[in-house]
C-alpha positions as CSV (number, residue, x, y, z in Angstrom):
1,X,2.1,-1.1,21.9
2,X,5.0,-2.5,19.3
3,X,5.0,-2.1,15.5
4,X,5.4,-4.6,13.1
5,X,6.6,-5.6,9.7
6,X,3.9,-6.1,7.3
7,X,3.6,-7.0,3.8
8,X,1.0,-5.3,1.5
9,X,-0.2,-6.4,-1.8
10,X,-2.1,-3.5,-4.0
11,X,-2.6,-2.2,-7.2
12,X,-4.0,0.7,-9.0
13,X,-5.8,0.7,-12.0
14,X,-6.7,3.9,-14.7
15,X,-7.8,4.2,-18.5
16,X,-4.4,4.0,-19.5
17,X,-2.5,1.9,-16.7
18,X,-2.3,-1.0,-14.4
19,X,-0.1,-1.3,-11.9
20,X,0.6,-3.6,-9.4
21,X,3.1,-4.8,-6.8
22,X,4.1,-5.4,-2.9
23,X,5.5,-3.0,-0.3
24,X,6.6,-4.0,3.3
25,X,5.9,-1.8,6.0
26,X,6.7,-1.4,9.6
27,X,3.1,-0.6,10.8
28,X,1.5,-0.9,14.5
29,X,-1.6,-2.7,13.0
30,X,-3.4,-3.6,9.5
31,X,-5.5,-0.3,9.1
32,X,-1.6,1.7,9.9
33,X,-0.3,-0.4,7.3
34,X,-2.7,-0.1,4.8
35,X,-2.1,4.1,5.4
36,X,1.5,3.7,4.9
37,X,1.5,1.6,2.0
38,X,-0.7,3.2,0.2
39,X,0.9,6.9,1.2
40,X,4.3,5.2,0.2
41,X,3.1,4.0,-3.4
42,X,1.5,7.2,-3.9
43,X,5.1,9.3,-3.4
44,X,6.9,6.6,-5.4
45,X,4.6,6.4,-8.7
46,X,3.2,9.9,-8.4
47,X,-0.3,8.4,-8.4
48,X,-2.9,10.3,-6.4
49,X,-4.2,7.8,-3.1
50,X,-7.7,7.5,-4.4
51,X,-6.2,5.2,-7.2
52,X,-4.7,2.9,-4.9
53,X,-6.1,-0.7,-3.7
54,X,-4.9,-2.9,-1.2
55,X,-5.4,-6.9,-1.9
56,X,-4.3,-8.3,1.0
57,X,-2.1,-6.9,4.1
58,X,0.1,-10.1,6.0
59,X,2.7,-10.4,8.7
């Protein structure tokens, strides 16, 4: 199974912040792309994974 590039739109809302953005990831499917985007955003923004929501996933 070959991987593909995906564009994932995400947002994170809290009491004192409201972040959103897009992240390009290489993944094996849409669910894998969501997980990879959440992991990457969590590490880069120092946010808990539970605060990050996925708006859409496109190829």
